[in-house]
C-alpha positions in Angstrom: -21.2 133.4 110.8 -22.9 136.7 111.5 -22.0 140.1 113.1 -24.6 141.1 115.7 -23.8 144.8 116.2 -24.0 148.0 114.2 -20.6 149.1 113.0 -20.1 152.7 114.1 -16.7 153.1 112.4 -14.7 152.3 115.5 -13.3 149.0 116.7 -15.2 147.5 119.6 -13.5 147.3 123.0 -14.4 143.6 123.1 -15.3 141.0 120.5 -17.2 137.9 121.6 -17.3 134.8 119.3 -19.7 132.0 120.2 -19.3 128.5 118.6 -22.8 126.9 119.0 -25.4 124.7 117.5 -28.0 127.3 118.4 -26.8 130.8 117.2 -30.3 132.3 117.3 -30.7 131.4 121.0 -27.5 133.3 121.8 -28.4 136.3 119.6 -31.8 136.7 121.1 -30.6 136.3 124.7 -28.1 139.1 124.4 -30.0 141.5 122.2 -31.8 143.4 124.9 -31.1 145.8 127.8 -27.6 147.0 128.6 -25.8 144.4 126.5 -28.1 145.0 123.6 -27.4 148.7 123.7 -23.7 148.1 123.9 -23.9 145.9 120.9 -25.9 148.5 118.9 -23.4 151.2 119.8 -20.4 149.1 118.7 -18.8 149.1 122.2 -18.8 145.3 122.1 -19.4 142.9 119.2 -21.0 139.5 119.0 -20.3 136.8 116.4 -22.4 133.7 116.6 -21.0 130.7 114.6 -23.1 127.8 113.8 -20.9 124.7 114.2 -23.2 122.8 111.9 -22.2 125.0 109.0 -18.7 123.4 109.1 -19.5 119.8 109.1 -18.4 117.8 106.0 -21.4 115.4 106.4 -24.0 116.0 103.7 -26.8 115.6 106.2 -25.3 118.3 108.4 -24.6 115.8 111.1 -22.2 117.0 113.9 -22.4 114.1 116.4 -21.8 110.4 116.6 -21.7 107.6 119.1 -18.8 107.6 121.6 -16.1 104.9 121.3 -16.4 102.4 124.2 -20.1 102.8 124.3 -22.2 104.8 126.7 -25.4 106.8 126.6 -26.0 109.7 124.3 -24.1 111.2 121.4 -20.8 113.1 121.2 -20.0 116.2 119.2 -17.3 115.4 116.6 -13.9 117.1 116.4 -13.9 118.1 112.8 -16.8 120.6 112.6 -15.8 122.1 116.0 -12.2 122.6 114.8 -13.1 124.0 111.5 -15.6 126.5 113.1 -12.9 127.6 115.5 -10.4 127.9 112.7 -12.7 130.2 110.7 -13.1 132.5 113.7 -9.3 132.5 114.3 -8.7 133.4 110.6 -11.3 136.2 111.0 -9.5 137.6 114.0 -6.2 137.3 112.1 -7.6 139.4 109.2 -7.9 142.3 111.6 -4.2 142.1 112.4 -4.5 140.1 115.6 -3.2 136.7 116.4 -6.4 134.7 116.0 -4.9 131.4 117.1 -3.8 133.0 120.4 -7.3 134.2 121.4 -8.6 132.6 124.6 -11.1 129.8 123.9 -13.5 129.2 126.8 -15.1 125.8 126.9 -18.3 125.9 129.1 -18.2 122.7 131.2 -19.1 121.7 134.8 -15.6 120.2 135.0 -14.0 123.7 134.8 -13.1 126.2 137.4 -16.0 128.2 138.8 -16.7 131.5 137.1 -16.5 134.5 139.5 -16.2 138.3 139.4 -12.4 138.4 139.4 -12.4 136.1 136.4 -14.9 138.4 134.6 -12.5 141.3 135.2 -9.6 139.3 133.9 -11.4 138.3 130.7 -12.6 141.8 130.1 -9.0 142.8 129.4 -9.0 140.6 126.3 -9.8 141.9 122.8 -11.3 138.7 121.6 -12.9 135.8 123.5 -14.2 132.6 121.9 -16.8 130.6 123.7 -17.3 126.9 122.8 -20.8 125.6 123.7 -21.1 121.9 124.0 -24.3 119.8 123.6 -25.4 116.2 123.8 -22.9 114.3 126.0 -20.0 116.7 125.3 -17.3 117.1 122.7 -14.5 114.8 121.4 -11.6 115.3 123.8 -9.0 115.6 121.0 -10.4 118.9 119.7 -10.6 120.3 123.2 -7.0 119.5 123.7 -6.2 121.3 120.5 -8.0 124.6 120.9 -9.3 125.2 124.4 -7.4 127.5 126.8 -9.9 127.8 129.6 -12.4 125.3 131.1 -15.0 127.3 133.0 -18.2 126.3 134.9 -21.1 128.5 136.2 -21.9 126.1 139.0 -22.2 122.5 140.2 -25.2 121.5 138.1 -25.8 120.2 134.5 -27.6 122.1 131.7 -28.7 121.0 128.3 -26.0 122.9 126.6 -23.4 125.6 127.0 -25.4 128.5 125.5 -26.9 129.8 128.7 -23.7 129.7 130.7 -21.9 131.5 127.8 -24.5 134.2 127.9 -24.2 134.6 131.6 -20.4 135.0 131.3 -20.7 137.4 128.3 -23.1 139.6 130.3 -20.8 139.7 133.4 -17.7 140.3 131.3 -19.4 143.0 129.2 -20.2 145.0 132.3 -16.5 145.4 133.0 -15.8 146.8 129.5 -15.4 150.6 129.5 -18.5 152.4 128.1 -21.0 149.5 128.5 -22.4 150.8 131.8 -23.7 154.4 131.8 -22.3 154.8 135.4 -18.7 153.7 135.3 -18.7 153.2 139.0 -21.6 150.8 138.9 -19.6 147.8 137.9 -17.2 148.3 140.8 -19.7 149.1 143.6 -22.2 146.3 143.0 -22.0 142.8 144.6 -18.7 141.0 144.4 -16.9 144.1 143.0 -14.6 144.0 146.0 -15.7 140.7 147.7 -18.6 142.5 149.4 -22.3 142.0 148.7 -24.2 145.1 147.7 -25.8 147.2 150.4 -29.6 147.6 150.6 -31.1 150.1 148.2 -34.3 152.2 148.5 -36.4 154.4 146.1 -39.6 156.4 146.3 -41.9 156.5 148.2 -40.2 157.4 151.4 -42.7 155.3 153.4 -44.1 152.0 152.0 -46.1 149.4 153.9 -45.1 151.2 157.1 -41.5 150.7 156.3 -39.4 153.9 156.0 -36.2 154.7 154.2 -33.2 154.8 156.6 -32.8 158.4 157.8 -29.1 158.5 156.9 -30.0 158.2 153.2 -32.2 161.3 153.5 -29.6 163.3 155.4 -27.7 164.7 152.4 -24.4 163.8 154.2 -22.5 161.8 151.6 -19.8 160.8 154.0 -22.3 159.4 156.4 -24.2 157.7 153.5 -20.9 156.0 152.3 -20.1 154.8 155.8 -23.6 153.4 156.3 -23.5 151.6 152.9 -20.1 150.0 153.7 -21.3 148.9 157.2 -24.4 147.4 155.6 -22.4 145.6 152.9 -20.1 144.2 155.6 -22.9 143.0 157.7 -24.8 141.4 154.8 -21.6 139.7 153.5 -20.7 138.5 157.0 -24.2 137.0 157.4 -24.8 135.6 153.9 -21.3 134.9 152.5 -18.8 134.5 155.3 -16.3 133.1 152.9 -16.2 136.4 151.0 -16.3 138.4 154.2 -13.1 136.7 155.4 -11.4 137.5 152.1 -12.3 141.2 152.5 -11.2 141.3 156.1 -7.8 139.8 155.2 -7.2 142.5 152.6 -8.6 145.4 154.6 -7.1 145.2 158.1 -6.5 149.0 158.0 -10.2 149.6 157.9 -10.7 147.9 161.2 -7.8 149.8 162.8 -9.2 153.1 161.6 -12.7 152.1 162.8 -11.3 151.2 166.2 -9.6 154.6 166.5 -12.8 156.5 165.4 -14.8 154.6 168.0 -12.2 155.4 170.7 -12.3 159.1 169.8 -16.1 159.0 169.9 -16.0 157.3 173.3 -13.6 159.9 174.7 -15.8 162.8 173.4 -18.8 161.1 174.9 -17.1 160.8 178.3 -15.9 164.4 178.1 -19.5 165.6 177.3 -20.8 163.4 180.1 -18.2 164.8 182.5 -19.2 168.4 181.6 -22.9 167.5 182.0 -22.2 166.0 185.4 -20.2 169.0 186.6 -22.9 171.3 185.4 -25.5 169.3 187.3 -23.4 169.3 190.5 -22.8 173.1 190.2 -26.5 173.6 189.7 -27.3 171.4 192.7 -24.8 173.3 194.9 -26.3 176.6 193.9 -29.8 175.4 194.8 -28.7 174.3 198.3 -27.0 177.6 199.3 -28.7 179.1 202.4 -30.9 182.1 201.7 -29.6 185.4 203.0 -31.6 186.8 205.9 -33.6 189.9 205.2 
């Protein structure tokens, strides 16, 4: 087992533990960018546990043929259980209930991972990820230790390491202090069922395409309104399922929007009425008979 963060003297907000046959793959995949910086600052911690280190087989074997026949090999219960137990004991040594830590088994048979689940898991102090390989893991140890069966999509990968890294990345972004801009994790796509609005940077004109004028106006209220409208339109077009969820929870938005639009129409009618009256008065003035000299 190995700690993959620099201890700054404070307990991390989140401790990730990954049970895997390929610890280096996980360490390298999470060592860069935002997650890497969070690890180096001690905001989160990562412990990669090589399941092979816990086998009792002298040849370090961790798999065997499945009973009943079938293609491929199956990871055995004993090394998986002992690796988990070592992690649980480590958590317990810090005064926490290690055996109560949530264990996430990465499998296409699980519920689909999404942003709300990332937020939920980010509230934990310790998360243990179990990465399968070969044709899977002996069912008996899964029944013994796993609390959550989670999938990243309806497809099959070689092992659970990549999905575990995906989930650790998403969960870490919800941990306080990981993102430099605390609002970023809430305003990006899926933060509230909506996809993120279009974003623009310099130059102002590129390939004959200009930045929307509202973003150059300096009017923050107008910018916020534009961004919300863009998010709504993008979500309605690309993810109608998410759009419907947002609509159901934000009926007040549409009521207020209808009222704003009605006020705008009334003001426009009033302006038009004044314009028409002024035009009529001007026309009447121009048709008055000239006084005889």
